[in-house]
N, C-alpha and C positions, 0 to 999 in steps of 0.2 A: 534301717532308719534308727535303730536303737542308739547307734553311736552318735547320730546327730543330736538326739535329745540329751545325751550325756554332755556333749560339748555346750549346747545351749544352756543347760542347767549350771554347768561350771562357770560360764561367762556371767550369768545373772547372779550367781552367788559370790562373785569376786568383788569385795568392797571397793577396790581401786577403780573399778569400772562403773560404779554407781552414778546415776544421772539424777540430780536433784538441784533445783535452782538455789543458788547460794544466798544465805541470809546476811552475810557480813557486808559492811560498807566497803571494805577494801576490795572484795571480790566483785561487787557491782561496779565499783569505780574502774576496775580493769576492763570489764565488759564494755562500759560506756566509752572508755578511751579507744577501744577498737572500732566502735561505730563512729566516733568523732573523727578518727583518721580516715574513714571512708566517706565522710560527709563533706561535700563541697563548701557549704557555709559553716561547717564545724558545729553542728548540733551536738551538744555535750551531755544530754540527759536521756538518750536512748540506751536502755540497758537490756535489750533483747528484742527480737522480732518473732512474731507468732503467726502461725497459719495451720491449716489442716490438710491432710492428704488421705485419699481413700486407699485402704489396704484391701486389695481385691481378693475375694474368696468365692467359692461356689455357694449356691443357696444351701444353707445349713439344714440339717434334719431337725425335726421338731425336738428330738431328744437333745441334740447338741445345743440348740438355741435355749432350751430350758436350763441345761447345765451352765451355760454362759451367763444366764440372767438377762439376756437380750431377746426381745420378742422377734420371732422369725421374720415378720414383715418389716421390722426396723433395719434389717440388713440391706434392703434394696435402696440404692441411691438412684432416684428417678432421673436426676440430671445427668448421670453418667451411664445409666442403664446397666449397672453392674451391682452385684451383691458385694458386701464388704463391711469394713469397720472404719469409723472416723478416728483417725490418729491425729491428735493435737500435739504440736511440738513448738518449742521456742529454741532459737539458736543465737549464737554470738555472730560477730562480723566475719569470722573465719568459716562458719558453717558447722561448728560443733554444736551438738544438741545439749541444751542445758536443762530441759524438762520434756518428758514424753508421757502422754496419757492416752490410753486406748480402752475406753469403757462403754462406748456407745456404738450403735450400728451406723451404717453408711447413710441412712436417711436423715439422721439427726443433724441439725444446723451446727455450724461452728460456734455460734453464740451459746446455745444450750450445752454443747459438749464442753466448751471451756468453763462455763459456769458450774458444771458438775464435777470439775477436776479439783484435785487437792491444791494445785497452783492458784486457782481462783480463790479458794478459801483462804490460803495464806496471804494473797494480795489484799483481801478485805480486812485482814488482821494486821496490816501494816508491813508487809514483806519488803516493799520497795523503799529504799533508804533515800536520804537527802544529804548531799555533801555540803560542806561549808561554802557559802557564797554561791551555791548553785540551786537550780530548781530540782524537785524530787525526780528520781529516776523512774522511767515508765517503760512499758512494753509498747512496741509499734505493731499495730494490726491493721488489717484492711476493714472495709465497711461491713464485713460479716460479723464484726464485734461491735459492742456498744462503747462509745466514747465515755471515759470515766477518769477518776483521779489517778488511776494506775495504767490506763490504756489510752494511747493517742491514736486516733483513726483519721482517715482522710475526710475532707469536707465533701458531702455529696452534691452532685448537680451544679458544679461551678465551672466546668470547662466551657469555653466559648462564651462566657458571660463577662463583658468588660467591667461590670460593676463588682465582680468577685475575683478579679485578676490575682490579687495577693493571696487569696485562698487557693487558687489553682497553682500558684507558685509554691505555696506550702506543700500541696499534694505531691508535686514533683520531687521535692527534696525529702519528703516523708517516704515516698516510694523508693528513693535511692538507698535507703537503709532497710526498709521493710522487705525488699526483694531478697535480702540475704537468706532468709529462711526458705524462700522458694528455691534458691540455689542449693541450699543444704539438702532439700528433698531431691533435687536433681542429681546431686552427687551420690546420695544414698541409693537411689534406684539404679544409677549407672554402676555402682560398685556391686550391688547384689541383684543379679538378674531375676531371682525368684519373685521380686516385687513388680516386675514388668508384666506378669500374668497372674492369673488366679492361683492361689495355693492349691495343691493337690487335694482331692476330695476326701482322702482318708485322714487328713490332718484336722483335728478338732480345733474349735475356736480358741480355747485356752492355750493350746500349743502354738497357734498362729501368733497370738499376742506375745507369748514368751519368745518366739523366734524373732519377731520384729524388734522387740526391746533389745535382744542380744545383738542384732545387726546394727542398731543405732549406737550401741556401746563400742562395737568393733569399728564403726565409722569414725567415732571420736578418737579411737586409738590410732587409726590410720592418719588422721590429721595431726595428732600430737607427734607422730613419728616422722612426719614429712616436712620438708622445708617449703614445699608448695602445697598449701591446704586444698587447692582445687585440682591437683594432679590426680587423674584417674587412669589406671592402666587399661589399655585396650582389651576388649573382650576377645577370647579365643574363637576361631571360626567354628569349632565344634560346638561351643556353647551357643553361638548365634544360631546355628542350624537347629539345635534343640528348641530354642525359644521360638523361632518363626514357624516351627512345625507343631506347636502346641494346638490341640484341638479347640481349646477355648479362646485362642488368639492371644495377642500381646499388645502392649502399648508402645508406641514409638516415642523416642525423645525428640523434642521440638526445639529448634534454635530460638534464642531469645535476644532481641535487639539491645536490651539493657545490660546484658551480662553474657560472658562467653559460655556459661554453663547451660547445657541443654536441659529442658524441663519435661517431666512426664505429664503434660497438660491434661491428658485423658483421665488422670487420677486426681487432679487438683480442681479446686473451686466448687466441688460438689456440695459443700456445706455453706455456700454463699447464699443464704436465704433466711427469712424469718418466719417461714411457714408454720413452724411448730412452737414459736414463741408467742405466748398469749398477749393479745393487744394491751391488756391491763398492765402487764409487766413493762412493756415498751413505754406506755404513757407515764407510769409511775417513775420510770428511770428519768425521763425527760423533765418531769415536774419537780423531782427531788434533787436534781443536779443543777448547780449554778454554773452554766456553761462558761461564763466569763472568768471563772477562777480555775478552770481545768487546764492541764498541761498543753492540750492542743492549741488553746487560745494563746498561751504564753509563747509557744514555739512559732505559731503563726505571726505574732507580733515581732518576734525576733527576725523572721524572714522578711517581713514587710519593712521594718525599720532599717534593716541592713540592705534594702533594695536588691535582694536576691530574686532573680527572675527565672522562670522556666526558659531553658535554652530554646532558641527558635530552630525549627526544622530547616535543614538546608534544602534549597530547591534544586 
C-alpha cells in the first residue's frame, strides 16, 4: 500500500492538477458558455452545478474519528444506512470538477456542508462575477441548498399546479443544467471502482480524503485528454468479480432517463435534508433575502417570457 500513498501524495502535490474554483471573469465566462451550449433556452449565467455524494467508509474507530475532527456518530448517513463522508463538489458542463470539499461526516446535510466550505465563504465575498450586459453568474443546486444571490435552486412544490406552471417550466430547464454534476459523480464512480464500495478498514479518514481528492484530479485529467468527456473504458472482468464479492457489498450504477450516464444513486441525495439546520437560520435567510431580486427569479422570468415550457411526456 505504501506505493499507493506515494502516488496519491504526488498527484495532490502537483500544481497543474489543483482544483479551485476560478476567480477571473474570463474563466467563469468560459464555464457559463459551456452550460449555455447545453441549455435548450440558452440560460447564460449558470457557472457551475453543485451537489454532494457520500464517500462510503466503514465505521471509524474513536481514535480515527478524533484525529479527523469529525464526531464518530456524524459518519452515519441515516438515509443511505452507510458510514461515510459528505463530499461537496461543483462541476462544469463537461463533468470536470471545479471545486471539491470533504470536511464533514455523512450525516451532515448538503446545506451545512456547503456553508462550511471555503467555496461558500468565497461566494459570500463576491466570488461570482458579472459580465457586461448579463446577470451575475451563479451556481445551480437542488433544494438541498438555500436559494441566494449566488445559488439558484428549484421552486419547491410546483409540479402539477396549473397556477405555478412557469415555475415548473423553470425547474425543468434548471435541472437540465444541474444534472451535469450528478453525471460527473457517475463518471467518477465508474472510473474508480473503489468508490463503489466502502474503503478498506485499515485506511484512515485523512487518507480516504486524500485518495478521493486525487481521484477527482485524475478524473479531470482524463476529461482533458479525451475528445469525448463522457467516455468511460469498460471495467475488466477480474475487477468486477472483486467488487461484487466484497464482504460489505457495493453500489450498482443506475440508468438515468435525463442523460446517458449511469448514476450511483445509493451514494447520492443522502444530504438532502435540513434536519441539522437550525430553524432560526432558515427563517433569517428567508426574511433577510429579497426573493424578487435573486437570480432564480430573473431566470424564471426569462423562461416565462420566452414561453419555454416543460416538454410533454410521450404517451
